[in-house]
C-alpha positions in Angstrom: -146.1 4.4 -92.9 -147.6 7.6 -94.3 -151.4 7.8 -94.6 -151.8 6.6 -98.3 -154.2 5.4 -100.0 -152.7 2.2 -101.4 -151.7 -0.8 -99.1 -151.8 -2.9 -102.1 -148.2 -3.8 -101.8 -148.7 -4.9 -98.4 -151.6 -7.7 -99.3 -151.4 -10.7 -101.3 -153.7 -13.2 -102.7 -153.9 -16.6 -100.9 -156.0 -19.7 -100.5 -158.6 -18.5 -97.8 -160.6 -20.8 -95.4 -163.7 -18.3 -96.1 -164.0 -19.3 -99.8 -161.6 -19.5 -102.9 -158.9 -17.2 -102.5 -158.6 -14.0 -100.3 -156.7 -11.2 -99.7 -154.3 -11.3 -96.7 -152.3 -8.4 -95.1 -148.3 -8.8 -94.8 -148.6 -5.9 -92.1 -150.7 -4.7 -89.6 -152.9 -2.0 -90.3 -154.5 0.3 -88.1 -158.3 1.4 -87.7 -159.6 3.9 -90.0 -156.7 3.3 -92.3 -157.3 3.8 -96.1 -155.9 0.1 -97.7 -156.7 0.7 -101.1 -158.8 2.1 -104.1 -161.2 0.0 -105.4 -161.3 0.8 -109.0 -162.5 -1.2 -112.2 -164.3 -1.0 -115.4 -167.4 1.6 -115.0 -170.5 0.1 -116.3 -174.0 1.1 -116.8 -177.0 -0.5 -114.9 -178.0 -2.5 -117.8 -174.4 -3.6 -118.3 -174.5 -4.9 -114.6 -177.6 -6.6 -114.7 -176.3 -8.2 -118.0 -173.4 -9.2 -116.7 -174.8 -11.0 -113.7 -177.7 -12.4 -115.2 -175.5 -14.0 -118.3 -172.1 -14.0 -116.9 -172.7 -14.6 -113.4 -170.5 -11.7 -112.7 -170.4 -11.4 -109.0 -167.1 -8.6 -108.7 -169.3 -5.4 -109.4 -169.3 -2.8 -106.9 -171.8 0.4 -107.1 -170.9 3.6 -105.6 -174.2 5.4 -105.7 -172.9 6.7 -109.0 -171.7 4.1 -111.4 -171.5 0.2 -111.4 -167.6 -0.8 -110.8 -166.9 -3.9 -112.4 -163.5 -5.3 -110.7 -163.5 -9.1 -112.6 -160.5 -7.9 -114.5 -158.2 -6.8 -111.4 -155.7 -8.5 -109.7 -156.6 -8.2 -106.2 -159.9 -6.5 -104.8 -162.1 -9.3 -106.7 -160.9 -11.6 -104.4 -162.4 -10.0 -101.2 -164.5 -12.1 -99.3 -167.2 -11.7 -97.3 -167.6 -12.4 -93.3 -170.5 -10.7 -91.4 -168.1 -10.0 -88.6 -165.5 -8.3 -91.1 -162.3 -6.1 -90.7 -162.6 -3.6 -93.4 -165.7 -1.2 -94.9 -166.4 0.3 -98.4 -166.3 4.0 -98.6 -167.3 6.5 -100.8 -164.3 7.5 -103.5 -164.9 9.4 -106.7 -167.4 9.0 -109.7 -165.2 5.6 -110.6 -164.0 4.6 -107.6 -164.5 3.5 -103.7 -162.4 3.2 -100.8 -161.4 0.0 -99.0 -161.1 1.1 -95.4 -159.8 -1.0 -91.9 -162.6 -0.9 -89.8 -160.8 -2.3 -86.6 -157.2 -2.8 -86.3 -155.9 -5.6 -88.4 -153.1 -8.0 -87.5 -150.4 -9.2 -90.1 -151.2 -12.4 -91.7 -155.4 -11.2 -91.4 -157.7 -12.1 -94.0 -159.2 -8.5 -95.3 -163.2 -9.1 -95.4 -166.0 -6.9 -96.0 -169.7 -7.4 -95.5 -171.3 -7.9 -99.0 -174.6 -6.1 -97.5 -176.8 -8.2 -99.8 -179.6 -10.2 -98.6 -179.0 -13.4 -100.4 -175.5 -13.8 -99.1 -176.7 -14.6 -95.5 -178.6 -17.4 -96.8 -175.2 -19.0 -97.4 -173.1 -17.5 -95.0 -171.8 -20.4 -91.9 -170.6 -17.7 -89.7 -171.6 -17.6 -86.1 -174.1 -14.9 -86.8 -175.9 -16.5 -89.4 -175.8 -20.0 -88.3 
């Protein structure tokens, strides 16, 4: 496979042992490979706060410029938290981010990121948090 920025065709959404649904790869993905663009609706800080408070929307990313609401996406909204994650989120442009493999990922593995906010560690049940 070429070094393309879209492995979306090589992932599927299915039930997760971590929480609800998750994103799983159907091919091996090497460390450092760009997996997909994280795109959604660009919203203001005020709208982000409103959606978090009023709608309990937890599908919002921050790219150091804008808030990106991925609630209406088909795939990326299912990325689950894991302290020992296999992906990281990196800079994109003003309206996106990139999901990148932080280690070699084998076929069938769930793609995960560290959400990186303090409250997540209160609920996390992994060996690092217990």
